[in-house]
C-alpha positions as CSV (number, residue, x, y, z in Angstrom):
1,M,125.4,117.4,82.2
2,D,125.2,114.0,83.7
3,N,124.5,111.2,81.2
4,K,121.7,109.7,83.3
5,R,120.0,113.1,83.7
6,Y,120.4,113.9,80.0
7,S,118.9,110.5,79.1
8,N,115.9,111.0,81.5
9,E,115.2,114.5,80.2
10,R,115.2,113.2,76.6
11,K,112.9,110.3,77.4
12,F,110.4,112.1,79.6
13,Q,108.3,115.1,78.5
14,A,108.3,116.9,81.8
15,W,110.1,116.9,85.1
16,E,110.0,118.7,88.4
17,R,112.2,118.9,91.6
18,T,110.6,117.7,94.8
19,P,111.1,119.3,98.2
20,E,113.3,116.3,99.2
21,G,115.8,117.1,96.4
22,R,114.6,114.4,94.1
23,R,113.4,114.6,90.5
24,R,110.0,113.4,89.3
25,Y,109.9,112.6,85.6
26,I,106.5,112.3,83.7
27,R,105.7,110.9,80.3
28,R,102.3,110.5,78.7
29,V,101.6,107.9,76.1
30,E,98.4,108.0,74.1
31,G,96.6,104.7,73.6
32,R,93.6,103.4,71.7
33,G,90.0,104.6,72.2
34,G,91.0,107.7,74.2
35,Y,92.9,105.8,76.9
36,Y,96.4,106.9,77.8
37,A,99.2,105.9,80.2
38,I,101.3,108.1,82.4
39,Y,104.8,106.9,83.4
40,E,106.3,108.4,86.5
41,K,109.9,107.9,87.5
42,I,111.3,109.3,90.7
43,V,115.1,109.6,91.1
44,D,117.5,110.8,93.8
45,A,120.0,113.6,93.4
46,E,122.4,111.3,91.6
47,E,119.7,110.1,89.2
48,H,119.4,106.7,90.7
49,T,115.8,105.4,90.2
50,L,113.8,105.2,93.5
51,S,110.5,104.3,91.9
52,F,108.8,103.7,88.6
53,R,105.1,103.5,88.0
54,Q,102.6,103.2,85.1
55,M,99.1,104.6,85.5
56,I,96.4,103.9,83.0
57,F,93.6,106.5,82.5
58,N,90.3,106.0,80.6
59,K,88.9,108.5,78.0
60,D,87.3,110.5,80.9
61,G,90.6,111.0,82.6
62,R,89.9,108.6,85.5
63,M,92.7,106.3,86.6
64,T,91.6,102.7,86.0
65,E,94.9,100.8,86.6
66,S,98.1,101.3,88.5
67,H,101.3,99.3,88.1
68,D,104.3,99.9,90.4
69,K,107.2,98.5,88.4
70,F,110.2,99.5,90.6
71,P,111.5,98.8,93.2
72,N,109.0,95.9,93.5
73,D,106.9,94.9,90.5
74,T,103.4,94.6,91.9
75,G,101.6,93.9,88.7
76,H,98.5,95.8,87.4
77,K,96.0,96.8,90.0
78,I,92.5,97.6,88.8
79,I,91.1,100.8,90.3
80,G,87.3,101.3,90.4
81,T,85.5,100.6,87.1
82,Q,87.0,100.8,83.7
83,L,84.0,102.3,81.9
């Protein structure tokens, strides 16, 4: 198995193939007070990273922040209310 693929499969809890032949890796990280983050990494067939994003969810499961980290770091964007 390719080292990059092996590494991604170990770091991320789940993955799926997309219709375009890419892979979408997902990892959920629990935070404080019921908040959690989901990290999403999309790679091409050779496991080169195409995009990487962090999404923050509140205790009700609503996304409150989004942060595109790759290919361009856009910083945290607040989405709706954080209650």
